[in-house]
C-alpha positions in Angstrom: -13.7 -23.6 62.6 -14.5 -26.9 64.2 -14.3 -28.5 60.8 -10.7 -27.4 60.4 -9.8 -28.3 63.9 -10.9 -31.9 63.3 -8.4 -32.1 60.5 -5.5 -31.4 62.8 -2.3 -30.3 61.1 -3.9 -30.2 57.7 -6.6 -28.0 59.1 -4.0 -25.7 60.6 -2.3 -25.5 57.2 -5.5 -24.7 55.4 -6.6 -22.1 58.0 -3.2 -20.4 57.9 -3.2 -20.3 54.1 -6.7 -18.7 54.1 -5.7 -16.2 56.8 -2.8 -15.0 54.7 -4.9 -14.1 51.7 -7.2 -11.2 51.6 -10.0 -13.3 53.1 -10.8 -12.3 56.7 -9.9 -15.5 58.6 -8.2 -16.3 61.9 -5.7 -19.1 61.8 -4.9 -18.6 65.5 -8.3 -20.0 66.5 -7.8 -23.2 64.6 -4.1 -23.5 65.8 -5.2 -23.0 69.4 -8.0 -25.6 69.0 -5.6 -28.2 67.5 -3.0 -27.5 70.2 -5.6 -27.8 73.0 -6.8 -31.1 71.4 -3.3 -32.5 72.2 -1.4 -32.0 69.0 2.4 -31.6 69.1 3.5 -27.9 68.8 6.4 -28.4 66.3 4.2 -29.9 63.5 1.6 -27.3 64.2 4.1 -24.5 63.9 5.5 -26.0 60.7 2.0 -26.4 59.2 0.9 -22.9 60.2 4.1 -21.2 59.0 4.1 -23.1 55.7 0.4 -22.4 55.0 0.7 -18.7 56.0 3.8 -18.2 54.0 2.3 -19.8 50.9 -0.8 -17.6 51.3 1.4 -14.5 51.7 3.3 -15.5 48.5 -0.1 -15.8 46.8 -0.7 -12.1 47.6 2.8 -11.3 46.3 2.0 -13.1 43.0 -1.4 -11.2 42.8 0.6 -8.0 43.1 2.9 -9.1 40.2 -0.2 -9.1 38.0 -0.4 -5.3 38.3 1.0 -2.9 35.7 3.2 0.2 36.2 1.0 2.0 33.7 -1.9 1.8 36.1 0.0 3.6 38.8 1.2 6.2 36.3 -2.2 6.8 34.9 -4.4 6.6 38.0 -2.1 7.9 40.7 -0.2 10.4 38.5 3.2 9.3 39.8 6.4 10.1 37.9 7.9 7.2 36.0 11.4 7.9 37.1 10.4 8.0 40.7 8.5 4.7 40.3 11.6 3.1 38.7 13.8 4.3 41.7 11.3 2.8 44.2 11.2 -0.5 42.2 15.0 -0.7 42.2 15.1 -0.1 45.9 12.4 -2.8 46.5 14.3 -5.4 44.5 17.2 -5.1 47.0 16.8 -3.9 50.5 13.1 -3.3 50.3 12.3 -7.0 49.9 13.2 -7.5 53.5 10.1 -5.6 54.4 8.3 -8.9 53.8 9.2 -9.9 57.4 6.4 -7.6 58.5 3.7 -9.3 56.3 2.5 -11.1 59.4 1.1 -7.8 60.8 -2.7 -7.7 60.9 -4.3 -5.1 58.7 -1.3 -4.1 56.7 0.4 -7.4 55.9 -1.7 -8.2 52.8 -1.0 -4.8 51.5 2.7 -5.1 52.0 2.8 -8.5 50.2 0.8 -7.2 47.2 2.9 -4.0 47.1 6.1 -6.1 47.1 4.8 -8.2 44.2 3.6 -5.1 42.3 7.0 -3.5 42.7 8.8 -6.7 41.7 10.8 -7.1 44.9 13.3 -10.0 44.9 11.0 -13.1 45.2 13.6 -15.2 47.1 14.3 -12.5 49.7 10.6 -11.9 50.0 9.9 -15.6 50.6 12.7 -16.0 53.1 11.9 -12.9 55.2 8.1 -13.5 55.0 8.6 -17.1 56.2 10.9 -15.9 59.1 8.3 -13.3 60.2 5.4 -15.7 60.1 7.3 -18.5 61.8 8.3 -16.1 64.6 4.7 -15.0 65.0 3.4 -18.6 65.3 6.2 -19.5 67.7 5.2 -16.6 70.0 1.5 -17.6 69.7 2.3 -21.2 70.6 4.4 -20.1 73.6 1.6 -17.9 74.7 -1.0 -20.7 74.5 1.2 -23.0 76.6 1.8 -20.2 79.2 -1.9 -19.5 79.6 -2.7 -23.2 79.7 -0.1 -23.7 82.5 -1.6 -20.9 84.5 -5.2 -22.3 84.2 
């Protein structure tokens, strides 16, 4: 982690990207270290949000590599039902990407959205909004705690 903290904004970007993939990694630790080292909060939030969003979209693209035939064959789901779900995901369901920032389930949501071919632009927009909000709240938290101490 110290290695990434030394790289400042680039380290925040890299840590955030890695944390958004299926790798177990905490971008908050690196972000906190860079902030406490005196970095400006806005560039940190931009770097963290961009890296985390690109990492989340990587999970989305991994999901797109999947095939409907696999779901039909291994999970024994009805083709008509799968097509209805896919149609729903292309529209309103794509907004679920806002919740990709959630620990534990976020990667699954991103992969599922890709697998079900949700609208890529809505996914990217809502995913970025959720991840930016998450980092903004984290940065505010860090500065509140720092002012108390």
